[in-house]
C-alpha positions in Angstrom: 0.0 0.0 0.0 1.4 3.4 -0.9 2.1 6.1 1.7 -0.7 8.2 0.2 -3.2 5.4 0.5 -2.2 4.9 4.2 -2.7 8.6 4.9 -6.1 8.6 3.2 -7.3 5.6 5.2 -6.2 7.1 8.4 -7.8 10.4 7.7 -11.1 8.8 6.8 -11.0 6.8 10.0 -11.0 9.9 12.2 -14.1 11.6 13.6 -17.3 10.5 15.3 -17.5 10.1 19.1 -20.1 10.0 21.9 -21.6 12.6 24.0 -21.3 13.2 27.7 -23.5 15.5 29.8 -22.2 18.9 30.6 -20.9 19.5 34.1 -21.5 23.2 34.2 -23.2 24.3 37.4 -23.0 20.8 39.0 -20.8 21.6 42.0 -21.4 25.2 42.9 -20.4 26.5 46.3 -22.0 30.0 46.2 -25.7 30.6 47.0 -27.8 33.6 47.8 -31.0 32.4 49.4 -34.0 34.5 48.7 -32.3 36.4 45.8 -33.8 36.5 42.4 -30.4 37.0 40.8 -28.8 34.2 38.8 -26.6 32.4 41.4 -25.3 29.7 39.0 -21.6 29.4 39.5 -19.3 30.5 36.7 -17.7 27.2 35.6 -14.9 26.8 33.1 -14.5 23.2 31.7 -11.4 22.2 29.8 -10.9 18.8 28.2 -7.4 17.4 28.3 -6.0 14.3 26.5 -4.3 12.8 29.6 -4.5 13.1 33.3 -1.9 14.8 35.5 0.6 12.4 37.1 0.0 13.7 40.7 -0.4 16.9 42.7 3.2 16.9 43.6 4.4 19.7 41.3 8.0 18.5 41.7 7.1 14.9 40.5 5.5 15.6 37.2 7.2 15.7 33.8 4.4 16.4 31.3 3.1 19.6 29.8 -0.5 18.4 30.5 0.3 18.3 34.2 1.8 21.7 34.3 -1.1 23.2 32.2 -3.4 22.2 35.1 -1.2 22.8 38.1 -0.3 26.4 37.2 -3.7 27.3 38.4 -3.0 25.9 41.9 0.7 26.6 42.4 2.7 29.8 41.8 6.3 30.4 41.0 8.6 33.1 42.2 8.4 34.6 38.7 7.1 33.6 35.3 7.4 34.5 31.6 5.1 37.0 29.9 4.0 36.6 26.3 7.2 38.1 25.0 9.4 35.9 27.2 10.3 38.5 29.7 10.5 37.6 33.4 7.8 39.1 35.5 7.2 39.0 39.3 4.8 36.5 40.9 5.6 35.5 44.5 8.9 37.4 44.3 8.6 41.2 44.2 12.2 41.6 42.9 15.5 39.9 42.5 19.1 40.6 41.9 22.3 38.7 41.2 24.7 39.3 44.1 27.6 37.3 42.6 28.3 34.5 40.1 26.5 31.9 42.3 24.1 34.0 44.5 20.7 35.4 43.8 18.7 37.5 46.3 14.9 37.5 46.1 12.5 39.8 47.9 9.2 38.1 48.5 5.6 39.3 48.7 4.3 39.6 52.2 0.6 39.3 51.4 0.4 35.7 50.2 -1.3 32.8 51.9 -1.5 29.2 51.0 -5.0 27.7 50.5 -5.0 26.4 54.1 -4.4 29.9 55.5 -0.6 29.5 56.2 1.4 32.5 55.2 3.9 32.2 52.4 7.4 33.0 53.7 11.1 32.5 53.0 10.8 29.1 54.9 8.6 27.8 52.1 11.1 28.9 49.4 13.9 27.1 51.3 11.8 23.9 51.8 10.6 23.9 48.2 13.9 24.5 46.4 16.1 22.4 48.6 13.6 19.5 48.3 13.6 19.5 44.5 17.4 20.0 44.4 18.3 17.1 46.7 15.6 14.4 46.1 16.9 12.5 43.0 13.7 10.4 43.0 11.6 13.5 41.9 11.0 13.8 38.1 12.0 17.4 38.1 15.3 17.0 40.1 17.7 17.0 37.2 16.7 20.6 36.3 17.2 21.8 39.9 20.1 19.9 41.4 22.3 23.0 40.5 20.8 24.7 43.6 23.3 24.3 46.5 21.4 26.0 49.3 18.7 28.5 50.1 19.7 30.9 52.9 16.9 32.8 54.8 17.8 36.4 55.4 14.5 37.3 56.9 10.9 36.2 56.5 10.6 37.8 53.1 14.2 37.7 51.8 16.2 34.7 50.6 19.5 34.1 49.0 19.6 31.1 46.6 23.1 29.7 46.1 24.0 27.6 43.0 26.9 25.2 42.7 28.4 27.3 39.9 27.4 30.0 37.4 24.0 29.1 36.0 23.1 31.0 32.8 19.4 29.8 32.9 18.8 30.1 36.7 15.8 32.4 36.3 14.4 30.1 33.6 14.4 27.3 36.2 12.4 29.4 38.6 9.6 30.2 36.1 8.5 26.6 35.4 6.8 23.6 37.0 9.5 22.2 39.2 9.7 25.5 41.2 6.1 25.6 42.3 6.0 26.7 45.9 4.9 24.2 48.5 3.7 24.8 52.1 6.6 23.7 54.4 4.7 23.9 57.7 1.7 21.8 56.4 3.9 19.1 54.8 6.3 18.9 57.8 3.4 18.5 60.3 1.1 16.3 58.2 3.4 14.5 55.8 3.6 14.3 52.1 0.8 11.6 51.8 -1.6 13.9 53.6 -0.6 16.8 51.4 -1.2 14.8 48.2 -4.6 13.8 49.5 -5.5 17.5 50.1 -3.0 19.6 48.3 -2.7 23.3 48.8 -0.8 26.0 46.9 -0.9 29.8 46.6 -2.6 30.0 43.2 -6.0 31.4 42.2 -7.8 28.0 42.4 -8.0 25.5 45.2 -8.2 21.7 45.1 -11.7 20.3 45.5 -11.7 16.8 43.9 -9.7 14.4 41.8 -11.3 11.4 40.1 -8.2 9.9 38.5 -8.4 9.6 34.7 -11.8 11.3 34.8 -11.8 14.8 36.2 -10.1 17.4 38.4 -12.3 20.0 40.1 -10.8 23.3 41.5 -12.7 26.2 43.1 -12.0 29.9 43.4 -9.5 31.0 46.0 -11.1 34.1 47.5 -7.9 35.0 49.3 -5.8 35.1 46.2 -3.2 37.9 46.4 -3.8 38.7 42.7 -7.4 39.6 43.2 -10.7 37.8 42.9 -10.4 35.0 40.3 -12.7 35.1 37.2 -14.2 31.6 37.6 -16.1 30.0 40.5 -15.0 26.6 39.4 -12.4 25.2 37.1 -12.9 21.6 35.8 -10.4 19.6 33.8 -11.9 16.5 32.2 -9.6 13.7 31.0 -10.8 12.6 27.6 -8.1 10.6 25.7 -10.1 10.1 22.5 -9.9 13.2 20.2 -13.3 12.4 18.6 -14.9 12.4 22.0 -13.3 15.7 23.0 -14.7 17.2 19.7 -18.2 15.9 20.4 -18.1 17.3 23.9 -17.2 20.7 22.6 -19.9 20.7 19.9 -22.6 19.7 22.4 -21.5 22.2 25.0 -20.1 19.7 27.5 -16.8 21.5 27.6 -15.6 25.0 26.9 -12.2 24.3 25.5 -10.3 21.3 24.0 -6.8 20.7 22.8 -5.3 18.5 20.1 -8.1 18.9 17.6 -7.7 16.5 14.7 -7.3 18.2 11.3 -10.3 16.3 10.0 -12.5 18.1 12.6 -11.3 21.6 12.2 -13.8 22.5 9.4 -16.7 21.0 11.4 -15.8 23.0 14.5 -15.4 26.3 12.6 -18.7 25.7 10.8 -20.7 25.1 14.0 -22.6 28.1 15.4 -21.2 28.0 18.9 -17.5 26.9 18.4 -14.4 28.1 16.8 -10.7 27.2 16.2 -7.6 28.8 17.7 -4.1 27.8 16.3 -0.7 28.8 17.5 2.9 27.5 17.1 4.2 26.0 20.3 7.6 24.8 21.5 6.7 21.1 21.1 8.5 19.0 18.6 7.2 15.5 17.7 10.2 13.1 17.5 11.5 9.6 17.7 14.0 8.7 20.4 16.2 5.8 19.2 18.1 3.3 21.4 21.8 3.0 20.6 22.4 0.3 23.1 24.9 -2.3 21.9 23.1 -5.2 20.3 20.0 -3.3 19.4 19.0 -2.9 15.8 19.1 0.9 16.0 22.7 0.8 17.3 23.7 0.7 13.7 24.1 4.3 12.3 22.9 3.1 8.9 19.7 1.8 10.4 19.1 5.1 12.2 19.8 7.1 9.0 17.4 4.8 7.1 14.7 5.6 9.7 15.2 9.3 9.1 15.2 9.1 5.3 12.2 6.8 5.2 9.8 9.3 6.8 8.1 11.9 4.6 7.7 14.5 7.3 6.0 17.1 5.1 3.3 14.6 4.0 2.6 13.9 7.7 2.3 17.6 8.4 0.1 18.2 5.4 -2.3 15.3 6.1 -2.5 14.2 9.7 -1.6 17.6 11.1 -3.7 19.4 8.6 -0.8 21.7 7.7 -0.3 22.8 11.3 3.4 22.1 11.8 6.9 22.9 10.5 9.3 20.1 9.5 12.7 20.2 11.4 15.9 18.4 12.0 16.3 20.1 15.4 14.1 20.3 18.5 15.2 23.8 19.4 12.6 26.0 17.7 13.0 29.7 16.9 12.8 31.9 19.9 14.6 29.5 22.2 18.1 30.2 23.2 20.7 28.2 21.2 18.5 27.6 18.1 20.2 26.6 14.9 18.2 28.0 11.9 20.1 25.9 9.4 18.4 22.8 10.7 14.9 24.3 11.0 12.4 23.8 8.1 14.6 21.0 6.9 13.9 17.3 6.0 15.9 14.6 4.2 13.2 12.3 2.8 14.7 9.8 0.4 13.0 6.3 0.6 15.2 4.8 -2.1 18.3 5.7 -0.2 16.7 4.4 3.1 16.1 1.0 1.5 19.7 0.8 0.2 21.0 1.7 3.7 19.0 -1.2 5.2 20.6 -3.5 2.7 24.0 -2.2 3.5 23.3 -2.7 7.2 22.3 -6.3 6.6 18.8 -5.8 7.7 16.7 -8.3 5.8 13.9 -10.8 5.6 13.1 -12.4 9.0 14.8 -9.6 10.9 13.4 -9.0 14.4 10.6 -6.4 14.4 11.6 -2.8 15.2 9.5 -1.8 18.3 7.8 1.6 18.2 6.0 2.7 21.4 3.7 5.7 21.4 1.2 7.4 23.7 -2.4 7.1 22.4 -2.4 10.9 21.8 0.0 10.4 18.9 -1.4 7.1 17.6 -2.3 8.4 14.0 1.2 9.8 13.6 2.9 6.6 14.7 0.7 4.5 12.4 1.8 6.6 9.4 5.5 6.5 10.4 5.2 2.7 10.8 3.7 2.4 7.3 6.5 4.5 5.9 9.2 2.4 7.6 7.5 -0.8 6.4 7.6 0.5 2.8 11.4 0.7 2.8 11.9 -2.7 4.4 11.5 -2.5 8.1 9.2 -4.8 10.1 7.6 -2.6 12.8 5.9 -3.7 16.0 3.7 -0.7 17.0 2.7 -0.5 20.7 0.1 2.2 21.4 -0.1 2.9 25.2 -2.2 4.9 27.5 -0.6 8.0 29.1 0.1 6.5 32.5 1.7 3.4 31.1 3.8 5.4 28.6 5.0 7.7 31.4 6.0 4.7 33.6 8.1 3.2 30.8 9.7 6.5 30.0 10.6 7.0 33.7 12.0 3.5 34.0 13.8 3.7 30.6 12.4 0.4 29.5 11.3 1.2 25.9 12.6 -0.9 23.1 14.4 0.4 20.0 12.2 3.5 19.5 9.5 5.6 21.1 7.6 8.6 19.7 7.1 11.6 22.0 6.2 15.3 21.7 8.7 17.3 23.8 8.2 20.9 24.7 10.7 23.5 26.0 9.6 25.0 29.3 13.1 26.3 29.9 13.2 28.3 26.6 16.7 27.0 26.2 18.6 24.4 24.2 19.7 22.6 27.4 16.1 21.6 28.0 16.2 19.4 24.8 19.8 18.3 24.5 20.8 17.6 28.1 18.9 14.3 27.5 22.1 13.2 25.7 24.4 13.8 28.6 26.0 10.6 29.5 24.3 10.2 32.9 20.9 11.0 31.5 21.2 9.0 28.3 22.3 5.8 30.2 19.5 3.2 29.9 17.4 5.3 27.5 19.4 5.9 24.3 22.8 5.0 25.7 24.2 7.8 23.6 27.9 8.4 24.3 29.9 11.0 22.4 32.8 12.6 24.3 32.8 15.7 22.1 29.0 16.3 22.7 29.5 15.6 26.4 32.2 18.2 26.7 30.1 20.8 24.8 27.0 20.2 26.9 28.9 20.3 30.2 30.6 23.5 29.2 27.3 25.2 28.2 25.8 24.4 31.6 27.9 27.1 33.3 28.9 29.3 30.3 27.7 32.9 31.0 29.0 34.1 27.6 25.8 34.0 25.5 27.4 34.1 22.1 29.8 31.3 22.9 27.1 29.3 24.6 24.9 29.6 21.4 27.8 28.2 19.3 28.2 25.3 21.7 24.6 24.3 21.3 24.5 24.8 17.6 27.6 22.5 17.3 25.8 19.9 19.4 22.7 20.0 17.1 24.8 19.6 14.0 26.5 16.5 15.5 23.3 14.9 16.6 21.6 15.6 13.3 24.2 13.2 11.8 24.3 10.7 14.6 20.5 10.6 15.1 19.9 9.4 18.7 16.7 11.2 17.9 14.8 11.8 14.6 12.9 15.1 14.7 9.7 15.2 12.7 8.1 18.6 13.0 7.3 21.5 15.3 3.7 21.3 16.4 1.2 24.0 15.9 -1.4 23.5 18.6 -5.0 23.4 17.5 -7.7 24.3 20.1 -11.5 24.1 19.9 -13.1 27.0 21.7 -16.7 27.3 22.9 -18.8 30.4 22.5 -18.9 31.2 26.3 -15.2 32.2 26.4 -12.5 34.3 24.8 -9.3 32.4 24.5 -5.9 33.2 23.0 -3.5 30.3 23.2 0.2 30.8 24.1 3.2 29.0 22.9 3.8 27.4 26.4 0.6 25.3 26.1 -0.6 26.4 29.6 -4.2 26.8 30.6 -4.1 29.9 32.8 -7.7 30.2 33.8 -7.2 33.8 34.7 -6.3 34.5 31.1 -9.5 32.9 29.8 -12.3 35.4 29.8 -16.1 34.6 30.2 -18.2 36.3 27.6 -21.2 36.7 29.8 
């Protein structure tokens, strides 16, 4: 079967779905007995393709998790739409010396349980994430050596060396502030059962793999939140998410299939919003000795066999940009020469397989993928099969996929969409440092190791950019990963809200405005 036929079959298979009753107004807390005014709570309902991993903001490693948790937990600072750092829990900050940053904290912040937010919480939070290697966010925070309390609302954060992206670390998920007194007195298990943060919305209910319900934090330091309730419904099937949007069961959905865009735009009460995001869909390849993909000719054949532009044009509906790097424009260290590039050559791919000795009866090449990217993996499998590969496709639910990724137990290849919450090349390419690659790709190149290690502490921006660009050029040839395309996120928007998506893929409820 030709690639075109495979794409057509997949496209015609998409669509349909079943309906679920709307949850709006079902769990209201506010009432005005005797009033004739409408007391129905303002409820924002968002459908997400996978559930969060937990309410431990330090032990999640998915964008879906952060997109939910940003409404409960605050950072010391965050990025605005232009990438500038703006204050949140910190009023101001300054770099004292190469390894010391001083932060002045707001004095009017309370956790959801009423405890005041102080320097003790910053110390507890950052030293926990920096020292507990079992936490999924630890690798991005172990550079923090200590947090010294100057007074209740002033801290000095000490790093173990110069850190050019220190402020970037403090504006993303692993730096969400936790209540030290509550956790130290009640324990982490009690906290996870009834989590509290400082954000605009408070925990009310979590039905795992079904829904998360948050309610308005009336004591929020940033003013009264817009919504009485915030509901995240876990709906893995894209067709079901679309049906829920069209019938009013949800206000906002992500990952709209290209085949449903026209239907949503044509409907009276729904619309489409599209924006480029920092996520790149890619294949991670195992280079472990003895694996099929340890052979560089096999890895090159995989790259050349895939018609990336055809995938973007069909399955993604044109919403994507082909690439040979995962550092997209706007991120520090990007290499423009590898962006908007592809090397599709199926004849050469088949010849490389012959040269590598890969032939009839060869063991199947395993490809694992989360159900969210099932259609893409099916097309990639068909393209690989056409040039001579035998592919064993394993489509997994989000929790099972995450478990295998954490335990580094995938076979030769897995497909994943990786974002860039650090806005820096290190977020993508530190995966190939020797200690992090061990057990996953087993990539080992002393030149790349030296470049990546040097870039970790290099405060010279121009030189650091060159280091990351050199790394990208080397990896583009060695292919421990094959990059497919930069994702353009497609959202379905209901008529009750105004929504402008950002490139960070977050669902900040305070930036989603009710129309009535």
